[in-house]
Biopython code that builds the backbone (N, CA, C, O; Angstrom):
import numpy as np
from Bio.PDB.StructureBuilder import StructureBuilder

atoms = [
    (1, "MET", "N", (-83.737, -216.092, -46.611)),
    (1, "MET", "CA", (-83.044, -215.217, -45.699)),
    (1, "MET", "C", (-82.825, -215.930, -44.372)),
    (1, "MET", "O", (-83.606, -216.815, -44.023)),
    (2, "ALA", "N", (-81.801, -215.575, -43.632)),
    (2, "ALA", "CA", (-81.450, -216.267, -42.400)),
    (2, "ALA", "C", (-82.491, -216.092, -41.301)),
    (2, "ALA", "O", (-82.593, -216.945, -40.419)),
    (3, "ASN", "N", (-83.263, -215.016, -41.330)),
    (3, "ASN", "CA", (-84.240, -214.752, -40.277)),
    (3, "ASN", "C", (-85.516, -215.564, -40.413)),
    (3, "ASN", "O", (-86.355, -215.529, -39.514)),
    (4, "ASP", "N", (-85.689, -216.293, -41.504)),
    (4, "ASP", "CA", (-86.948, -216.976, -41.774)),
    (4, "ASP", "C", (-87.248, -218.118, -40.807)),
    (4, "ASP", "O", (-88.418, -218.404, -40.553)),
    (5, "HIS", "N", (-86.244, -218.769, -40.269)),
    (5, "HIS", "CA", (-86.469, -219.980, -39.477)),
    (5, "HIS", "C", (-85.851, -219.870, -38.085)),
    (5, "HIS", "O", (-85.120, -220.763, -37.658)),
    (6, "LYS", "N", (-86.136, -218.803, -37.393)),
    (6, "LYS", "CA", (-85.603, -218.632, -36.041)),
    (6, "LYS", "C", (-86.437, -219.421, -35.044)),
    (6, "LYS", "O", (-87.653, -219.545, -35.188)),
    (7, "ASP", "N", (-85.762, -219.952, -34.031)),
    (7, "ASP", "CA", (-86.471, -220.567, -32.914)),
    (7, "ASP", "C", (-87.075, -219.460, -32.063)),
    (7, "ASP", "O", (-86.520, -218.365, -31.978)),
    (8, "ALA", "N", (-88.201, -219.741, -31.441)),
    (8, "ALA", "CA", (-88.867, -218.744, -30.594)),
    (8, "ALA", "C", (-87.956, -218.281, -29.461)),
    (8, "ALA", "O", (-88.028, -217.123, -29.051)),
    (9, "LYS", "N", (-87.100, -219.167, -28.949)),
    (9, "LYS", "CA", (-86.226, -218.789, -27.844)),
    (9, "LYS", "C", (-85.120, -217.826, -28.277)),
    (9, "LYS", "O", (-84.520, -217.157, -27.436)),
    (10, "ASP", "N", (-84.849, -217.751, -29.567)),
    (10, "ASP", "CA", (-83.817, -216.849, -30.076)),
    (10, "ASP", "C", (-84.350, -215.462, -30.400)),
    (10, "ASP", "O", (-83.568, -214.569, -30.729)),
    (11, "ILE", "N", (-85.646, -215.261, -30.316)),
    (11, "ILE", "CA", (-86.241, -213.985, -30.687)),
    (11, "ILE", "C", (-86.314, -213.072, -29.477)),
    (11, "ILE", "O", (-86.982, -213.383, -28.491)),
    (12, "TRP", "N", (-85.624, -211.945, -29.558)),
    (12, "TRP", "CA", (-85.663, -210.957, -28.492)),
    (12, "TRP", "C", (-86.753, -209.928, -28.752)),
    (12, "TRP", "O", (-87.355, -209.406, -27.814)),
    (13, "PHE", "N", (-87.010, -209.634, -30.033)),
    (13, "PHE", "CA", (-87.968, -208.609, -30.417)),
    (13, "PHE", "C", (-89.005, -209.211, -31.364)),
    (13, "PHE", "O", (-88.665, -209.576, -32.490)),
    (14, "PRO", "N", (-90.271, -209.321, -30.926)),
    (14, "PRO", "CA", (-91.305, -209.873, -31.803)),
    (14, "PRO", "C", (-91.730, -208.835, -32.845)),
    (14, "PRO", "O", (-91.534, -207.634, -32.660)),
    (15, "ALA", "N", (-92.302, -209.312, -33.921)),
    (15, "ALA", "CA", (-92.840, -208.399, -34.933)),
    (15, "ALA", "C", (-94.075, -207.711, -34.362)),
    (15, "ALA", "O", (-94.798, -208.281, -33.545)),
    (16, "LYS", "N", (-94.303, -206.486, -34.801)),
    (16, "LYS", "CA", (-95.507, -205.768, -34.374)),
    (16, "LYS", "C", (-96.736, -206.439, -34.969)),
    (16, "LYS", "O", (-96.663, -207.050, -36.036)),
    (17, "LYS", "N", (-97.856, -206.324, -34.281)),
    (17, "LYS", "CA", (-99.097, -206.907, -34.771)),
    (17, "LYS", "C", (-99.619, -206.132, -35.983)),
    (17, "LYS", "O", (-100.139, -206.728, -36.927)),
    (18, "TYR", "N", (-99.481, -204.819, -35.956)),
    (18, "TYR", "CA", (-99.902, -203.963, -37.066)),
    (18, "TYR", "C", (-98.718, -203.130, -37.521)),
    (18, "TYR", "O", (-97.971, -202.604, -36.695)),
    (19, "GLY", "N", (-98.544, -203.008, -38.822)),
    (19, "GLY", "CA", (-97.467, -202.186, -39.359)),
    (19, "GLY", "C", (-96.200, -202.970, -39.602)),
    (19, "GLY", "O", (-96.216, -204.198, -39.686)),
    (20, "TRP", "N", (-95.096, -202.244, -39.715)),
    (20, "TRP", "CA", (-93.797, -202.833, -40.006)),
    (20, "TRP", "C", (-92.875, -202.580, -38.839)),
    (20, "TRP", "O", (-92.897, -201.494, -38.259)),
    (21, "GLY", "N", (-92.071, -203.549, -38.482)),
    (21, "GLY", "CA", (-91.077, -203.360, -37.434)),
    (21, "GLY", "C", (-91.276, -204.311, -36.281)),
    (21, "GLY", "O", (-91.901, -205.363, -36.417)),
    (22, "TRP", "N", (-90.728, -203.919, -35.130)),
    (22, "TRP", "CA", (-90.705, -204.779, -33.964)),
    (22, "TRP", "C", (-91.441, -204.136, -32.809)),
    (22, "TRP", "O", (-91.519, -202.912, -32.700)),
    (23, "GLY", "N", (-91.979, -204.980, -31.952)),
    (23, "GLY", "CA", (-92.685, -204.520, -30.771)),
    (23, "GLY", "C", (-91.778, -204.490, -29.554)),
    (23, "GLY", "O", (-90.554, -204.469, -29.679)),
    (24, "ILE", "N", (-92.385, -204.487, -28.380)),
    (24, "ILE", "CA", (-91.599, -204.457, -27.149)),
    (24, "ILE", "C", (-90.867, -205.794, -26.983)),
    (24, "ILE", "O", (-91.343, -206.826, -27.455)),
    (25, "PRO", "N", (-89.720, -205.774, -26.320)),
    (25, "PRO", "CA", (-88.909, -206.991, -26.188)),
    (25, "PRO", "C", (-89.630, -208.120, -25.451)),
    (25, "PRO", "O", (-90.508, -207.894, -24.617)),
    (26, "LEU", "N", (-89.220, -209.348, -25.796)),
    (26, "LEU", "CA", (-89.742, -210.552, -25.148)),
    (26, "LEU", "C", (-88.820, -211.066, -24.051)),
    (26, "LEU", "O", (-89.285, -211.722, -23.119)),
    (27, "THR", "N", (-87.544, -210.787, -24.138)),
    (27, "THR", "CA", (-86.549, -211.376, -23.240)),
    (27, "THR", "C", (-85.810, -210.287, -22.466)),
    (27, "THR", "O", (-85.880, -209.103, -22.796)),
    (28, "TRP", "N", (-85.106, -210.719, -21.438)),
    (28, "TRP", "CA", (-84.315, -209.758, -20.675)),
    (28, "TRP", "C", (-83.214, -209.160, -21.540)),
    (28, "TRP", "O", (-82.833, -208.006, -21.343)),
    (29, "GLN", "N", (-82.694, -209.935, -22.502)),
    (29, "GLN", "CA", (-81.652, -209.406, -23.379)),
    (29, "GLN", "C", (-82.188, -208.256, -24.232)),
    (29, "GLN", "O", (-81.515, -207.245, -24.430)),
    (30, "GLY", "N", (-83.412, -208.433, -24.732)),
    (30, "GLY", "CA", (-84.032, -207.363, -25.508)),
    (30, "GLY", "C", (-84.263, -206.120, -24.670)),
    (30, "GLY", "O", (-84.024, -205.002, -25.127)),
    (31, "TRP", "N", (-84.732, -206.317, -23.429)),
    (31, "TRP", "CA", (-84.928, -205.178, -22.531)),
    (31, "TRP", "C", (-83.598, -204.505, -22.217)),
    (31, "TRP", "O", (-83.537, -203.281, -22.109)),
    (32, "ALA", "N", (-82.530, -205.291, -22.069)),
    (32, "ALA", "CA", (-81.207, -204.716, -21.796)),
    (32, "ALA", "C", (-80.723, -203.875, -22.983)),
    (32, "ALA", "O", (-80.151, -202.801, -22.795)),
    (33, "VAL", "N", (-80.954, -204.366, -24.195)),
    (33, "VAL", "CA", (-80.571, -203.605, -25.389)),
    (33, "VAL", "C", (-81.355, -202.300, -25.456)),
    (33, "VAL", "O", (-80.784, -201.244, -25.728)),
    (34, "LEU", "N", (-82.657, -202.369, -25.209)),
    (34, "LEU", "CA", (-83.493, -201.167, -25.240)),
    (34, "LEU", "C", (-83.084, -200.183, -24.148)),
    (34, "LEU", "O", (-83.029, -198.977, -24.391)),
    (35, "ALA", "N", (-82.797, -200.684, -22.949)),
    (35, "ALA", "CA", (-82.347, -199.820, -21.851)),
    (35, "ALA", "C", (-81.007, -199.162, -22.179)),
    (35, "ALA", "O", (-80.801, -197.984, -21.888)),
    (36, "ALA", "N", (-80.098, -199.929, -22.789)),
    (36, "ALA", "CA", (-78.796, -199.370, -23.178)),
    (36, "ALA", "C", (-78.968, -198.279, -24.229)),
    (36, "ALA", "O", (-78.299, -197.247, -24.175)),
    (37, "TYR", "N", (-79.864, -198.509, -25.183)),
    (37, "TYR", "CA", (-80.128, -197.493, -26.203)),
    (37, "TYR", "C", (-80.641, -196.206, -25.552)),
    (37, "TYR", "O", (-80.162, -195.114, -25.859)),
    (38, "MET", "N", (-81.613, -196.343, -24.654)),
    (38, "MET", "CA", (-82.173, -195.168, -23.988)),
    (38, "MET", "C", (-81.119, -194.462, -23.141)),
    (38, "MET", "O", (-81.046, -193.233, -23.137)),
    (39, "ALA", "N", (-80.303, -195.231, -22.427)),
    (39, "ALA", "CA", (-79.247, -194.636, -21.603)),
    (39, "ALA", "C", (-78.245, -193.875, -22.470)),
    (39, "ALA", "O", (-77.819, -192.776, -22.114)),
    (40, "LEU", "N", (-77.868, -194.465, -23.612)),
    (40, "LEU", "CA", (-76.938, -193.781, -24.513)),
    (40, "LEU", "C", (-77.554, -192.522, -25.107)),
    (40, "LEU", "O", (-76.864, -191.516, -25.277)),
    (41, "ALA", "N", (-78.842, -192.567, -25.424)),
    (41, "ALA", "CA", (-79.516, -191.389, -25.971)),
    (41, "ALA", "C", (-79.573, -190.271, -24.932)),
    (41, "ALA", "O", (-79.281, -189.117, -25.249)),
    (42, "PHE", "N", (-79.946, -190.602, -23.692)),
    (42, "PHE", "CA", (-80.006, -189.590, -22.637)),
    (42, "PHE", "C", (-78.609, -189.066, -22.286)),
    (42, "PHE", "O", (-78.437, -187.874, -22.030)),
    (43, "ALA", "N", (-77.622, -189.953, -22.276)),
    (43, "ALA", "CA", (-76.252, -189.513, -22.005)),
    (43, "ALA", "C", (-75.771, -188.569, -23.100)),
    (43, "ALA", "O", (-75.122, -187.561, -22.824)),
    (44, "GLY", "N", (-76.094, -188.906, -24.342)),
    (44, "GLY", "CA", (-75.720, -188.009, -25.445)),
    (44, "GLY", "C", (-76.383, -186.658, -25.314)),
    (44, "GLY", "O", (-75.756, -185.632, -25.577)),
    (45, "ALA", "N", (-77.655, -186.638, -24.908)),
    (45, "ALA", "CA", (-78.367, -185.373, -24.724)),
    (45, "ALA", "C", (-77.762, -184.569, -23.576)),
    (45, "ALA", "O", (-77.726, -183.340, -23.626)),
    (46, "ALA", "N", (-77.290, -185.259, -22.551)),
    (46, "ALA", "CA", (-76.715, -184.571, -21.395)),
    (46, "ALA", "C", (-75.311, -184.040, -21.665)),
    (46, "ALA", "O", (-74.960, -182.953, -21.205)),
    (47, "PHE", "N", (-74.507, -184.798, -22.406)),
    (47, "PHE", "CA", (-73.109, -184.422, -22.582)),
    (47, "PHE", "C", (-72.799, -183.686, -23.882)),
    (47, "PHE", "O", (-71.821, -182.942, -23.950)),
    (48, "ILE", "N", (-73.603, -183.880, -24.894)),
    (48, "ILE", "CA", (-73.313, -183.239, -26.186)),
    (48, "ILE", "C", (-74.044, -181.902, -26.320)),
    (48, "ILE", "O", (-73.649, -181.077, -27.145)),
    (49, "ALA", "N", (-75.077, -181.668, -25.548)),
    (49, "ALA", "CA", (-75.878, -180.440, -25.605)),
    (49, "ALA", "C", (-76.430, -180.225, -27.009)),
    (49, "ALA", "O", (-75.881, -179.438, -27.780)),
    (50, "PRO", "N", (-77.522, -180.928, -27.348)),
    (50, "PRO", "CA", (-78.055, -180.892, -28.707)),
    (50, "PRO", "C", (-78.443, -179.499, -29.200)),
    (50, "PRO", "O", (-78.435, -179.258, -30.407)),
    (51, "SER", "N", (-78.778, -178.588, -28.309)),
    (51, "SER", "CA", (-79.153, -177.244, -28.763)),
    (51, "SER", "C", (-77.955, -176.462, -29.291)),
    (51, "SER", "O", (-78.110, -175.581, -30.136)),
    (52, "ARG", "N", (-76.777, -176.780, -28.800)),
    (52, "ARG", "CA", (-75.569, -176.072, -29.264)),
    (52, "ARG", "C", (-74.748, -176.886, -30.262)),
    (52, "ARG", "O", (-74.157, -176.325, -31.184)),
    (53, "TYR", "N", (-74.711, -178.185, -30.083)),
    (53, "TYR", "CA", (-73.825, -179.037, -30.889)),
    (53, "TYR", "C", (-74.607, -180.067, -31.684)),
    (53, "TYR", "O", (-74.251, -181.245, -31.695)),
    (54, "HIS", "N", (-75.676, -179.631, -32.352)),
    (54, "HIS", "CA", (-76.490, -180.584, -33.113)),
    (54, "HIS", "C", (-75.705, -181.230, -34.249)),
    (54, "HIS", "O", (-76.085, -182.297, -34.732)),
    (55, "VAL", "N", (-74.616, -180.597, -34.681)),
    (55, "VAL", "CA", (-73.762, -181.192, -35.718)),
    (55, "VAL", "C", (-73.157, -182.503, -35.216)),
    (55, "VAL", "O", (-72.882, -183.397, -36.016)),
    (56, "TRP", "N", (-72.949, -182.628, -33.917)),
    (56, "TRP", "CA", (-72.426, -183.868, -33.334)),
    (56, "TRP", "C", (-73.528, -184.755, -32.791)),
    (56, "TRP", "O", (-73.427, -185.981, -32.843)),
    (57, "PHE", "N", (-74.583, -184.140, -32.269)),
    (57, "PHE", "CA", (-75.643, -184.907, -31.626)),
    (57, "PHE", "C", (-76.454, -185.728, -32.630)),
    (57, "PHE", "O", (-76.736, -186.900, -32.377)),
    (58, "LEU", "N", (-76.824, -185.146, -33.740)),
    (58, "LEU", "CA", (-77.634, -185.871, -34.735)),
    (58, "LEU", "C", (-76.925, -187.107, -35.286)),
    (58, "LEU", "O", (-77.542, -188.171, -35.353)),
    (59, "PRO", "N", (-75.661, -187.012, -35.683)),
    (59, "PRO", "CA", (-74.980, -188.247, -36.125)),
    (59, "PRO", "C", (-74.841, -189.281, -35.009)),
    (59, "PRO", "O", (-74.889, -190.485, -35.264)),
    (60, "TYR", "N", (-74.670, -188.811, -33.776)),
    (60, "TYR", "CA", (-74.578, -189.732, -32.642)),
    (60, "TYR", "C", (-75.888, -190.515, -32.481)),
    (60, "TYR", "O", (-75.868, -191.739, -32.349)),
    (61, "ILE", "N", (-77.023, -189.810, -32.491)),
    (61, "ILE", "CA", (-78.326, -190.470, -32.371)),
    (61, "ILE", "C", (-78.562, -191.391, -33.565)),
    (61, "ILE", "O", (-79.079, -192.496, -33.401)),
    (62, "PHE", "N", (-78.192, -190.951, -34.754)),
    (62, "PHE", "CA", (-78.324, -191.793, -35.942)),
    (62, "PHE", "C", (-77.512, -193.075, -35.782)),
    (62, "PHE", "O", (-78.006, -194.160, -36.088)),
    (63, "LEU", "N", (-76.289, -192.963, -35.313)),
    (63, "LEU", "CA", (-75.412, -194.125, -35.153)),
    (63, "LEU", "C", (-75.976, -195.127, -34.146)),
    (63, "LEU", "O", (-76.012, -196.324, -34.429)),
    (64, "ILE", "N", (-76.415, -194.658, -32.979)),
    (64, "ILE", "CA", (-76.941, -195.614, -32.000)),
    (64, "ILE", "C", (-78.283, -196.183, -32.460)),
    (64, "ILE", "O", (-78.626, -197.309, -32.100)),
    (65, "SER", "N", (-79.042, -195.426, -33.245)),
    (65, "SER", "CA", (-80.306, -195.935, -33.783)),
    (65, "SER", "C", (-80.069, -197.017, -34.825)),
    (65, "SER", "O", (-80.783, -198.019, -34.859)),
    (66, "VAL", "N", (-79.071, -196.817, -35.671)),
    (66, "VAL", "CA", (-78.705, -197.841, -36.653)),
    (66, "VAL", "C", (-78.258, -199.111, -35.933)),
    (66, "VAL", "O", (-78.592, -200.218, -36.356)),
    (67, "LEU", "N", (-77.511, -198.952, -34.856)),
    (67, "LEU", "CA", (-77.080, -200.112, -34.067)),
    (67, "LEU", "C", (-78.283, -200.843, -33.465)),
    (67, "LEU", "O", (-78.321, -202.073, -33.466)),
    (68, "LEU", "N", (-79.256, -200.100, -32.956)),
    (68, "LEU", "CA", (-80.467, -200.716, -32.413)),
    (68, "LEU", "C", (-81.233, -201.480, -33.485)),
    (68, "LEU", "O", (-81.661, -202.610, -33.250)),
    (69, "VAL", "N", (-81.410, -200.883, -34.652)),
    (69, "VAL", "CA", (-82.126, -201.561, -35.748)),
    (69, "VAL", "C", (-81.374, -202.809, -36.186)),
    (69, "VAL", "O", (-81.996, -203.831, -36.477)),
    (70, "PHE", "N", (-80.057, -202.744, -36.237)),
    (70, "PHE", "CA", (-79.251, -203.913, -36.611)),
    (70, "PHE", "C", (-79.478, -205.060, -35.620)),
    (70, "PHE", "O", (-79.656, -206.209, -36.024)),
    (71, "ILE", "N", (-79.471, -204.742, -34.327)),
    (71, "ILE", "CA", (-79.689, -205.777, -33.311)),
    (71, "ILE", "C", (-81.108, -206.335, -33.431)),
    (71, "ILE", "O", (-81.311, -207.546, -33.340)),
    (72, "CYS", "N", (-82.085, -205.454, -33.635)),
    (72, "CYS", "CA", (-83.467, -205.933, -33.818)),
    (72, "CYS", "C", (-83.568, -206.825, -35.048)),
    (72, "CYS", "O", (-84.272, -207.835, -35.022)),
    (73, "TRP", "N", (-82.883, -206.472, -36.109)),
    (73, "TRP", "CA", (-82.912, -207.261, -37.344)),
    (73, "TRP", "C", (-82.325, -208.656, -37.100)),
    (73, "TRP", "O", (-82.862, -209.658, -37.572)),
    (74, "LYS", "N", (-81.226, -208.702, -36.363)),
    (74, "LYS", "CA", (-80.555, -209.979, -36.115)),
    (74, "LYS", "C", (-81.281, -210.838, -35.072)),
    (74, "LYS", "O", (-81.304, -212.062, -35.194)),
    (75, "LYS", "N", (-81.866, -210.215, -34.059)),
    (75, "LYS", "CA", (-82.447, -210.959, -32.944)),
    (75, "LYS", "C", (-83.972, -210.870, -32.888)),
    (75, "LYS", "O", (-84.576, -211.276, -31.895)),
    (76, "GLY", "N", (-84.592, -210.349, -33.932)),
    (76, "GLY", "CA", (-86.042, -210.235, -33.948)),
    (76, "GLY", "C", (-86.660, -211.065, -35.049)),
    (76, "GLY", "O", (-85.966, -211.666, -35.869)),
    (77, "GLU", "N", (-87.995, -211.085, -35.047)),
    (77, "GLU", "CA", (-88.714, -211.764, -36.115)),
    (77, "GLU", "C", (-88.504, -211.027, -37.430)),
    (77, "GLU", "O", (-88.138, -209.851, -37.451)),
    (78, "LYS", "N", (-88.740, -211.733, -38.513)),
    (78, "LYS", "CA", (-88.577, -211.140, -39.831)),
    (78, "LYS", "C", (-89.512, -209.935, -39.973)),
    (78, "LYS", "O", (-90.722, -210.079, -39.799)),
    (79, "PRO", "N", (-88.975, -208.749, -40.285)),
    (79, "PRO", "CA", (-89.850, -207.585, -40.432)),
    (79, "PRO", "C", (-90.600, -207.634, -41.760)),
    (79, "PRO", "O", (-90.015, -207.859, -42.819)),
    (80, "GLN", "N", (-91.889, -207.420, -41.674)),
    (80, "GLN", "CA", (-92.730, -207.333, -42.858)),
    (80, "GLN", "C", (-93.997, -206.604, -42.464)),
    (80, "GLN", "O", (-94.311, -206.506, -41.278)),
    (81, "TRP", "N", (-94.726, -206.092, -43.436)),
    (81, "TRP", "CA", (-95.945, -205.379, -43.139)),
    (81, "TRP", "C", (-96.989, -206.361, -42.622)),
    (81, "TRP", "O", (-97.214, -207.411, -43.224)),
    (82, "ARG", "N", (-97.622, -206.018, -41.511)),
    (82, "ARG", "CA", (-98.634, -206.887, -40.913)),
    (82, "ARG", "C", (-99.927, -206.102, -40.709)),
    (82, "ARG", "O", (-99.908, -204.922, -40.359)),
    (83, "TRP", "N", (-101.049, -206.784, -40.935)),
    (83, "TRP", "CA", (-102.363, -206.180, -40.814)),
    (83, "TRP", "C", (-103.125, -206.693, -39.613)),
    (83, "TRP", "O", (-104.337, -206.499, -39.521)),
    (84, "GLY", "N", (-102.448, -207.336, -38.705)),
    (84, "GLY", "CA", (-103.110, -207.894, -37.530)),
    (84, "GLY", "C", (-103.221, -209.400, -37.671)),
    (84, "GLY", "O", (-102.813, -209.982, -38.676)),
    (85, "LYS", "N", (-103.777, -210.011, -36.653)),
    (85, "LYS", "CA", (-103.892, -211.469, -36.639)),
    (85, "LYS", "C", (-105.004, -211.913, -37.587)),
    (85, "LYS", "O", (-106.125, -211.406, -37.542)),
    (86, "LYS", "N", (-104.669, -212.852, -38.427)),
    (86, "LYS", "CA", (-105.656, -213.423, -39.334)),
    (86, "LYS", "C", (-106.317, -214.614, -38.666)),
    (86, "LYS", "O", (-105.630, -215.552, -38.264)),
    (87, "ASP", "N", (-107.624, -214.596, -38.539)),
    (87, "ASP", "CA", (-108.352, -215.705, -37.896)),
    (87, "ASP", "C", (-108.802, -216.729, -38.893)),
    (87, "ASP", "O", (-109.426, -217.722, -38.519)),
]
sb = StructureBuilder()
sb.init_structure("model")
sb.init_model(0)
sb.init_chain("A")
sb.init_seg("    ")
for serial, (resi, resn, name, xyz) in enumerate(atoms, 1):
    if name == "N":
        sb.init_residue(resn, " ", resi, " ")
    sb.init_atom(name, np.array(xyz, "f"), 0.0, 1.0, " ", f" {name:<3s}", serial, name[0])
structure = sb.get_structure()
């Protein structure tokens, strides 16, 4: 897979120490992506009114979440189940 041999400088999102997925960002680019995701989520909550228009709000949140996972997949370490650091 293409993610197997990434340089450390290309990784925006490190793998979590325990579990599956990514941890907090390592670079300013990762923080910018996370901030943009949060801003879009809050903007959607403010403008779509999830209590009245959940038919539009849920797909919107799903779409931006899929975009976030895609970016993490491309710019993060290979996701796999981890049990912590092996000594």
